[in-house]
PDB file of N, CA, C and O in Angstrom:
ATOM      1  N   MET A   1      61.992 111.905 154.280  1.00  0.00           N
ATOM      2  CA  MET A   1      62.366 112.408 155.585  1.00  0.00           C
ATOM      3  C   MET A   1      63.671 111.746 156.018  1.00  0.00           C
ATOM      4  O   MET A   1      63.815 110.529 155.899  1.00  0.00           O
ATOM      5  N   PRO A   2      64.623 112.534 156.520  1.00  0.00           N
ATOM      6  CA  PRO A   2      65.907 111.946 156.932  1.00  0.00           C
ATOM      7  C   PRO A   2      65.751 111.021 158.135  1.00  0.00           C
ATOM      8  O   PRO A   2      64.867 111.189 158.975  1.00  0.00           O
ATOM      9  N   ASP A   3      66.636 110.050 158.179  1.00  0.00           N
ATOM     10  CA  ASP A   3      66.667 109.120 159.304  1.00  0.00           C
ATOM     11  C   ASP A   3      67.205 109.851 160.535  1.00  0.00           C
ATOM     12  O   ASP A   3      68.327 110.357 160.492  1.00  0.00           O
ATOM     13  N   PRO A   4      66.439 109.924 161.634  1.00  0.00           N
ATOM     14  CA  PRO A   4      66.895 110.667 162.828  1.00  0.00           C
ATOM     15  C   PRO A   4      68.233 110.191 163.377  1.00  0.00           C
ATOM     16  O   PRO A   4      69.032 111.003 163.842  1.00  0.00           O
ATOM     17  N   GLU A   5      68.486 108.895 163.329  1.00  0.00           N
ATOM     18  CA  GLU A   5      69.749 108.372 163.863  1.00  0.00           C
ATOM     19  C   GLU A   5      70.932 108.860 163.027  1.00  0.00           C
ATOM     20  O   GLU A   5      71.972 109.230 163.573  1.00  0.00           O
ATOM     21  N   ARG A   6      70.773 108.860 161.724  1.00  0.00           N
ATOM     22  CA  ARG A   6      71.855 109.336 160.856  1.00  0.00           C
ATOM     23  C   ARG A   6      72.083 110.833 161.042  1.00  0.00           C
ATOM     24  O   ARG A   6      73.228 111.285 161.079  1.00  0.00           O
ATOM     25  N   LEU A   7      71.010 111.600 161.159  1.00  0.00           N
ATOM     26  CA  LEU A   7      71.133 113.035 161.394  1.00  0.00           C
ATOM     27  C   LEU A   7      71.842 113.300 162.716  1.00  0.00           C
ATOM     28  O   LEU A   7      72.713 114.167 162.791  1.00  0.00           O
ATOM     29  N   ARG A   8      71.476 112.561 163.753  1.00  0.00           N
ATOM     30  CA  ARG A   8      72.110 112.722 165.062  1.00  0.00           C
ATOM     31  C   ARG A   8      73.597 112.397 164.981  1.00  0.00           C
ATOM     32  O   ARG A   8      74.409 113.084 165.600  1.00  0.00           O
ATOM     33  N   ASP A   9      73.965 111.374 164.238  1.00  0.00           N
ATOM     34  CA  ASP A   9      75.373 111.006 164.096  1.00  0.00           C
ATOM     35  C   ASP A   9      76.175 112.098 163.389  1.00  0.00           C
ATOM     36  O   ASP A   9      77.375 112.233 163.630  1.00  0.00           O
ATOM     37  N   SER A  10      75.536 112.870 162.530  1.00  0.00           N
ATOM     38  CA  SER A  10      76.268 113.902 161.796  1.00  0.00           C
ATOM     39  C   SER A  10      76.302 115.234 162.538  1.00  0.00           C
ATOM     40  O   SER A  10      76.961 116.173 162.091  1.00  0.00           O
ATOM     41  N   THR A  11      75.600 115.326 163.663  1.00  0.00           N
ATOM     42  CA  THR A  11      75.549 116.594 164.395  1.00  0.00           C
ATOM     43  C   THR A  11      76.088 116.496 165.817  1.00  0.00           C
ATOM     44  O   THR A  11      76.000 117.458 166.579  1.00  0.00           O
ATOM     45  N   GLN A  12      76.642 115.351 166.179  1.00  0.00           N
ATOM     46  CA  GLN A  12      77.191 115.219 167.531  1.00  0.00           C
ATOM     47  C   GLN A  12      78.292 114.182 167.578  1.00  0.00           C
ATOM     48  O   GLN A  12      78.349 113.263 166.762  1.00  0.00           O
ATOM     49  N   ILE A  13      79.157 114.354 168.549  1.00  0.00           N
ATOM     50  CA  ILE A  13      80.202 113.380 168.873  1.00  0.00           C
ATOM     51  C   ILE A  13      80.058 113.090 170.356  1.00  0.00           C
ATOM     52  O   ILE A  13      79.992 114.010 171.172  1.00  0.00           O
ATOM     53  N   VAL A  14      80.011 111.822 170.700  1.00  0.00           N
ATOM     54  CA  VAL A  14      79.904 111.403 172.095  1.00  0.00           C
ATOM     55  C   VAL A  14      81.159 110.611 172.438  1.00  0.00           C
ATOM     56  O   VAL A  14      81.521 109.662 171.742  1.00  0.00           O
ATOM     57  N   LEU A  15      81.818 111.017 173.525  1.00  0.00           N
ATOM     58  CA  LEU A  15      83.036 110.338 173.933  1.00  0.00           C
ATOM     59  C   LEU A  15      83.267 110.546 175.425  1.00  0.00           C
ATOM     60  O   LEU A  15      82.653 111.420 176.035  1.00  0.00           O
ATOM     61  N   PRO A  16      84.148 109.746 176.010  1.00  0.00           N
ATOM     62  CA  PRO A  16      84.454 109.922 177.436  1.00  0.00           C
ATOM     63  C   PRO A  16      85.030 111.315 177.692  1.00  0.00           C
ATOM     64  O   PRO A  16      85.889 111.775 176.940  1.00  0.00           O
ATOM     65  N   CYS A  17      84.574 111.974 178.725  1.00  0.00           N
ATOM     66  CA  CYS A  17      85.036 113.324 179.064  1.00  0.00           C
ATOM     67  C   CYS A  17      86.543 113.377 179.285  1.00  0.00           C
ATOM     68  O   CYS A  17      87.178 114.386 178.979  1.00  0.00           O
ATOM     69  N   GLU A  18      87.114 112.311 179.807  1.00  0.00           N
ATOM     70  CA  GLU A  18      88.554 112.304 180.076  1.00  0.00           C
ATOM     71  C   GLU A  18      89.362 112.498 178.792  1.00  0.00           C
ATOM     72  O   GLU A  18      90.485 113.001 178.849  1.00  0.00           O
ATOM     73  N   GLU A  19      88.815 112.109 177.631  1.00  0.00           N
ATOM     74  CA  GLU A  19      89.534 112.285 176.376  1.00  0.00           C
ATOM     75  C   GLU A  19      89.592 113.750 175.953  1.00  0.00           C
ATOM     76  O   GLU A  19      90.436 114.120 175.137  1.00  0.00           O
ATOM     77  N   LEU A  20      88.710 114.588 176.495  1.00  0.00           N
ATOM     78  CA  LEU A  20      88.700 116.008 176.160  1.00  0.00           C
ATOM     79  C   LEU A  20      89.549 116.839 177.108  1.00  0.00           C
ATOM     80  O   LEU A  20      89.572 118.067 177.013  1.00  0.00           O
ATOM     81  N   SER A  21      90.236 116.186 178.007  1.00  0.00           N
ATOM     82  CA  SER A  21      91.053 116.897 178.979  1.00  0.00           C
ATOM     83  C   SER A  21      92.005 117.863 178.286  1.00  0.00           C
ATOM     84  O   SER A  21      92.848 117.453 177.488  1.00  0.00           O
ATOM     85  N   GLY A  22      91.864 119.135 178.593  1.00  0.00           N
ATOM     86  CA  GLY A  22      92.709 120.168 178.022  1.00  0.00           C
ATOM     87  C   GLY A  22      92.299 120.645 176.638  1.00  0.00           C
ATOM     88  O   GLY A  22      92.903 121.577 176.107  1.00  0.00           O
ATOM     89  N   LEU A  23      91.281 120.023 176.042  1.00  0.00           N
ATOM     90  CA  LEU A  23      90.853 120.403 174.697  1.00  0.00           C
ATOM     91  C   LEU A  23      89.490 121.083 174.654  1.00  0.00           C
ATOM     92  O   LEU A  23      89.152 121.718 173.655  1.00  0.00           O
ATOM     93  N   ARG A  24      88.716 120.963 175.699  1.00  0.00           N
ATOM     94  CA  ARG A  24      87.342 121.469 175.674  1.00  0.00           C
ATOM     95  C   ARG A  24      87.282 122.964 175.362  1.00  0.00           C
ATOM     96  O   ARG A  24      86.497 123.383 174.511  1.00  0.00           O
ATOM     97  N   GLU A  25      88.091 123.766 176.032  1.00  0.00           N
ATOM     98  CA  GLU A  25      88.066 125.211 175.820  1.00  0.00           C
ATOM     99  C   GLU A  25      88.468 125.555 174.390  1.00  0.00           C
ATOM    100  O   GLU A  25      87.891 126.455 173.780  1.00  0.00           O
ATOM    101  N   THR A  26      89.454 124.842 173.858  1.00  0.00           N
ATOM    102  CA  THR A  26      89.889 125.069 172.484  1.00  0.00           C
ATOM    103  C   THR A  26      88.774 124.733 171.509  1.00  0.00           C
ATOM    104  O   THR A  26      88.533 125.476 170.558  1.00  0.00           O
ATOM    105  N   LEU A  27      88.094 123.621 171.739  1.00  0.00           N
ATOM    106  CA  LEU A  27      86.990 123.234 170.867  1.00  0.00           C
ATOM    107  C   LEU A  27      85.913 124.320 170.825  1.00  0.00           C
ATOM    108  O   LEU A  27      85.460 124.717 169.752  1.00  0.00           O
ATOM    109  N   GLU A  28      85.515 124.789 171.998  1.00  0.00           N
ATOM    110  CA  GLU A  28      84.437 125.769 172.058  1.00  0.00           C
ATOM    111  C   GLU A  28      84.859 127.136 171.518  1.00  0.00           C
ATOM    112  O   GLU A  28      84.007 127.908 171.078  1.00  0.00           O
ATOM    113  N   SER A  29      86.150 127.448 171.544  1.00  0.00           N
ATOM    114  CA  SER A  29      86.584 128.746 171.035  1.00  0.00           C
ATOM    115  C   SER A  29      86.893 128.716 169.531  1.00  0.00           C
ATOM    116  O   SER A  29      86.711 129.722 168.845  1.00  0.00           O
ATOM    117  N   GLU A  30      87.354 127.579 169.020  1.00  0.00           N
ATOM    118  CA  GLU A  30      87.729 127.501 167.610  1.00  0.00           C
ATOM    119  C   GLU A  30      86.620 127.003 166.697  1.00  0.00           C
ATOM    120  O   GLU A  30      86.661 127.237 165.489  1.00  0.00           O
ATOM    121  N   PHE A  31      85.639 126.326 167.255  1.00  0.00           N
ATOM    122  CA  PHE A  31      84.552 125.749 166.455  1.00  0.00           C
ATOM    123  C   PHE A  31      83.209 126.217 167.012  1.00  0.00           C
ATOM    124  O   PHE A  31      83.085 126.530 168.196  1.00  0.00           O
ATOM    125  N   ALA A  32      82.209 126.257 166.134  1.00  0.00           N
ATOM    126  CA  ALA A  32      80.859 126.639 166.557  1.00  0.00           C
ATOM    127  C   ALA A  32      80.136 125.397 167.073  1.00  0.00           C
ATOM    128  O   ALA A  32      79.216 124.883 166.436  1.00  0.00           O
ATOM    129  N   VAL A  33      80.576 124.925 168.247  1.00  0.00           N
ATOM    130  CA  VAL A  33      79.997 123.742 168.875  1.00  0.00           C
ATOM    131  C   VAL A  33      79.755 124.019 170.355  1.00  0.00           C
ATOM    132  O   VAL A  33      80.291 124.963 170.935  1.00  0.00           O
ATOM    133  N   THR A  34      78.938 123.168 170.933  1.00  0.00           N
ATOM    134  CA  THR A  34      78.699 123.196 172.367  1.00  0.00           C
ATOM    135  C   THR A  34      79.163 121.867 172.937  1.00  0.00           C
ATOM    136  O   THR A  34      78.858 120.809 172.388  1.00  0.00           O
ATOM    137  N   VAL A  35      79.894 121.921 174.029  1.00  0.00           N
ATOM    138  CA  VAL A  35      80.365 120.711 174.697  1.00  0.00           C
ATOM    139  C   VAL A  35      79.719 120.659 176.066  1.00  0.00           C
ATOM    140  O   VAL A  35      79.815 121.609 176.842  1.00  0.00           O
ATOM    141  N   PHE A  36      79.053 119.538 176.365  1.00  0.00           N
ATOM    142  CA  PHE A  36      78.475 119.397 177.695  1.00  0.00           C
ATOM    143  C   PHE A  36      78.538 117.946 178.143  1.00  0.00           C
ATOM    144  O   PHE A  36      78.549 117.022 177.330  1.00  0.00           O
ATOM    145  N   ALA A  37      78.578 117.775 179.445  1.00  0.00           N
ATOM    146  CA  ALA A  37      78.631 116.434 180.034  1.00  0.00           C
ATOM    147  C   ALA A  37      77.212 115.912 180.211  1.00  0.00           C
ATOM    148  O   ALA A  37      76.359 116.587 180.787  1.00  0.00           O
ATOM    149  N   THR A  38      76.966 114.695 179.705  1.00  0.00           N
ATOM    150  CA  THR A  38      75.649 114.084 179.876  1.00  0.00           C
ATOM    151  C   THR A  38      75.563 113.348 181.207  1.00  0.00           C
ATOM    152  O   THR A  38      74.474 113.158 181.749  1.00  0.00           O
ATOM    153  N   ASP A  39      76.689 112.944 181.719  1.00  0.00           N
ATOM    154  CA  ASP A  39      76.793 112.394 183.080  1.00  0.00           C
ATOM    155  C   ASP A  39      78.240 112.602 183.505  1.00  0.00           C
ATOM    156  O   ASP A  39      78.957 113.377 182.873  1.00  0.00           O
ATOM    157  N   ASP A  40      78.674 111.944 184.534  1.00  0.00           N
ATOM    158  CA  ASP A  40      80.025 112.178 185.039  1.00  0.00           C
ATOM    159  C   ASP A  40      81.125 111.740 184.085  1.00  0.00           C
ATOM    160  O   ASP A  40      82.244 112.246 184.166  1.00  0.00           O
ATOM    161  N   ALA A  41      80.833 110.825 183.196  1.00  0.00           N
ATOM    162  CA  ALA A  41      81.906 110.246 182.400  1.00  0.00           C
ATOM    163  C   ALA A  41      81.774 110.466 180.895  1.00  0.00           C
ATOM    164  O   ALA A  41      82.722 110.196 180.158  1.00  0.00           O
ATOM    165  N   VAL A  42      80.626 110.950 180.418  1.00  0.00           N
ATOM    166  CA  VAL A  42      80.385 111.053 178.987  1.00  0.00           C
ATOM    167  C   VAL A  42      80.133 112.505 178.590  1.00  0.00           C
ATOM    168  O   VAL A  42      79.314 113.192 179.200  1.00  0.00           O
ATOM    169  N   CYS A  43      80.849 112.964 177.555  1.00  0.00           N
ATOM    170  CA  CYS A  43      80.652 114.320 177.028  1.00  0.00           C
ATOM    171  C   CYS A  43      80.059 114.235 175.629  1.00  0.00           C
ATOM    172  O   CYS A  43      80.309 113.293 174.877  1.00  0.00           O
ATOM    173  N   ARG A  44      79.273 115.242 175.308  1.00  0.00           N
ATOM    174  CA  ARG A  44      78.631 115.332 174.011  1.00  0.00           C
ATOM    175  C   ARG A  44      79.058 116.642 173.359  1.00  0.00           C
ATOM    176  O   ARG A  44      78.949 117.704 173.972  1.00  0.00           O
ATOM    177  N   ILE A  45      79.540 116.576 172.132  1.00  0.00           N
ATOM    178  CA  ILE A  45      79.898 117.749 171.350  1.00  0.00           C
ATOM    179  C   ILE A  45      78.822 117.883 170.282  1.00  0.00           C
ATOM    180  O   ILE A  45      78.625 116.972 169.478  1.00  0.00           O
ATOM    181  N   VAL A  46      78.125 119.016 170.272  1.00  0.00           N
ATOM    182  CA  VAL A  46      76.996 119.211 169.371  1.00  0.00           C
ATOM    183  C   VAL A  46      77.269 120.411 168.475  1.00  0.00           C
ATOM    184  O   VAL A  46      77.717 121.459 168.939  1.00  0.00           O
ATOM    185  N   GLY A  47      76.992 120.243 167.182  1.00  0.00           N
ATOM    186  CA  GLY A  47      77.159 121.328 166.225  1.00  0.00           C
ATOM    187  C   GLY A  47      76.621 120.929 164.867  1.00  0.00           C
ATOM    188  O   GLY A  47      76.044 119.853 164.712  1.00  0.00           O
ATOM    189  N   SER A  48      76.807 121.786 163.892  1.00  0.00           N
ATOM    190  CA  SER A  48      76.359 121.490 162.533  1.00  0.00           C
ATOM    191  C   SER A  48      77.205 120.353 161.954  1.00  0.00           C
ATOM    192  O   SER A  48      78.302 120.085 162.443  1.00  0.00           O
ATOM    193  N   PRO A  49      76.699 119.686 160.917  1.00  0.00           N
ATOM    194  CA  PRO A  49      77.489 118.610 160.314  1.00  0.00           C
ATOM    195  C   PRO A  49      78.874 119.074 159.842  1.00  0.00           C
ATOM    196  O   PRO A  49      79.847 118.328 159.961  1.00  0.00           O
ATOM    197  N   VAL A  50      78.969 120.277 159.319  1.00  0.00           N
ATOM    198  CA  VAL A  50      80.261 120.797 158.863  1.00  0.00           C
ATOM    199  C   VAL A  50      81.204 120.972 160.047  1.00  0.00           C
ATOM    200  O   VAL A  50      82.371 120.588 159.965  1.00  0.00           O
ATOM    201  N   GLU A  51      80.720 121.543 161.140  1.00  0.00           N
ATOM    202  CA  GLU A  51      81.556 121.739 162.324  1.00  0.00           C
ATOM    203  C   GLU A  51      81.946 120.412 162.950  1.00  0.00           C
ATOM    204  O   GLU A  51      83.082 120.250 163.395  1.00  0.00           O
ATOM    205  N   ILE A  52      81.028 119.464 162.991  1.00  0.00           N
ATOM    206  CA  ILE A  52      81.325 118.155 163.592  1.00  0.00           C
ATOM    207  C   ILE A  52      82.426 117.451 162.795  1.00  0.00           C
ATOM    208  O   ILE A  52      83.301 116.816 163.385  1.00  0.00           O
ATOM    209  N   LYS A  53      82.395 117.555 161.470  1.00  0.00           N
ATOM    210  CA  LYS A  53      83.467 116.961 160.666  1.00  0.00           C
ATOM    211  C   LYS A  53      84.804 117.619 160.992  1.00  0.00           C
ATOM    212  O   LYS A  53      85.816 116.933 161.140  1.00  0.00           O
ATOM    213  N   ALA A  54      84.812 118.936 161.103  1.00  0.00           N
ATOM    214  CA  ALA A  54      86.047 119.653 161.427  1.00  0.00           C
ATOM    215  C   ALA A  54      86.544 119.273 162.819  1.00  0.00           C
ATOM    216  O   ALA A  54      87.745 119.090 163.023  1.00  0.00           O
ATOM    217  N   VAL A  55      85.637 119.155 163.763  1.00  0.00           N
ATOM    218  CA  VAL A  55      86.007 118.751 165.120  1.00  0.00           C
ATOM    219  C   VAL A  55      86.582 117.335 165.101  1.00  0.00           C
ATOM    220  O   VAL A  55      87.565 117.058 165.788  1.00  0.00           O
ATOM    221  N   GLY A  56      85.983 116.447 164.328  1.00  0.00           N
ATOM    222  CA  GLY A  56      86.494 115.082 164.218  1.00  0.00           C
ATOM    223  C   GLY A  56      87.925 115.062 163.718  1.00  0.00           C
ATOM    224  O   GLY A  56      88.752 114.305 164.227  1.00  0.00           O
ATOM    225  N   ARG A  57      88.228 115.898 162.712  1.00  0.00           N
ATOM    226  CA  ARG A  57      89.601 115.981 162.206  1.00  0.00           C
ATOM    227  C   ARG A  57      90.540 116.556 163.275  1.00  0.00           C
ATOM    228  O   ARG A  57      91.658 116.073 163.454  1.00  0.00           O
ATOM    229  N   PHE A  58      90.075 117.588 163.976  1.00  0.00           N
ATOM    230  CA  PHE A  58      90.863 118.193 165.051  1.00  0.00           C
ATOM    231  C   PHE A  58      91.191 117.151 166.126  1.00  0.00           C
ATOM    232  O   PHE A  58      92.337 117.036 166.561  1.00  0.00           O
ATOM    233  N   LEU A  59      90.176 116.399 166.546  1.00  0.00           N
ATOM    234  CA  LEU A  59      90.391 115.380 167.576  1.00  0.00           C
ATOM    235  C   LEU A  59      91.353 114.302 167.083  1.00  0.00           C
ATOM    236  O   LEU A  59      92.197 113.830 167.846  1.00  0.00           O
ATOM    237  N   ALA A  60      91.235 113.914 165.827  1.00  0.00           N
ATOM    238  CA  ALA A  60      92.131 112.906 165.263  1.00  0.00           C
ATOM    239  C   ALA A  60      93.577 113.394 165.291  1.00  0.00           C
ATOM    240  O   ALA A  60      94.487 112.617 165.581  1.00  0.00           O
ATOM    241  N   ARG A  61      93.796 114.678 164.991  1.00  0.00           N
ATOM    242  CA  ARG A  61      95.157 115.233 165.040  1.00  0.00           C
ATOM    243  C   ARG A  61      95.712 115.217 166.455  1.00  0.00           C
ATOM    244  O   ARG A  61      96.927 115.214 166.651  1.00  0.00           O
ATOM    245  N   HIS A  62      94.818 115.208 167.445  1.00  0.00           N
ATOM    246  CA  HIS A  62      95.249 115.176 168.840  1.00  0.00           C
ATOM    247  C   HIS A  62      95.198 113.760 169.435  1.00  0.00           C
ATOM    248  O   HIS A  62      95.217 113.588 170.654  1.00  0.00           O
ATOM    249  N   GLY A  63      95.132 112.753 168.553  1.00  0.00           N
ATOM    250  CA  GLY A  63      95.221 111.368 168.990  1.00  0.00           C
ATOM    251  C   GLY A  63      93.956 110.760 169.539  1.00  0.00           C
ATOM    252  O   GLY A  63      94.009 109.728 170.208  1.00  0.00           O
ATOM    253  N   ILE A  64      92.806 111.378 169.271  1.00  0.00           N
ATOM    254  CA  ILE A  64      91.540 110.826 169.759  1.00  0.00           C
ATOM    255  C   ILE A  64      90.840 110.155 168.596  1.00  0.00           C
ATOM    256  O   ILE A  64      90.438 110.816 167.639  1.00  0.00           O
ATOM    257  N   ASN A  65      90.693 108.832 168.678  1.00  0.00           N
ATOM    258  CA  ASN A  65      90.091 108.031 167.634  1.00  0.00           C
ATOM    259  C   ASN A  65      88.585 107.949 167.846  1.00  0.00           C
ATOM    260  O   ASN A  65      88.132 107.517 168.905  1.00  0.00           O
ATOM    261  N   LEU A  66      87.811 108.358 166.854  1.00  0.00           N
ATOM    262  CA  LEU A  66      86.351 108.348 166.986  1.00  0.00           C
ATOM    263  C   LEU A  66      85.706 107.143 166.336  1.00  0.00           C
ATOM    264  O   LEU A  66      84.498 106.953 166.476  1.00  0.00           O
ATOM    265  N   ALA A  67      86.458 106.330 165.635  1.00  0.00           N
ATOM    266  CA  ALA A  67      85.875 105.182 164.921  1.00  0.00           C
ATOM    267  C   ALA A  67      85.541 104.050 165.833  1.00  0.00           C
ATOM    268  O   ALA A  67      85.046 103.018 165.380  1.00  0.00           O
TER     269      ALA A  67
END
């Protein structure tokens, strides 16, 4: 059985909402992901592992470091 924490890490990206300023609409239109705010300051991007990897590369090209 897969480790739930590892599976969760491969299907979501969590980051401050301010880092998505101006990118949220592009993410939701170009990738098969859902972006939602978990509270006022934290956003969660949820999708398949393949989409999350692509989103990670997209964010990196726009100067957002996920490491």
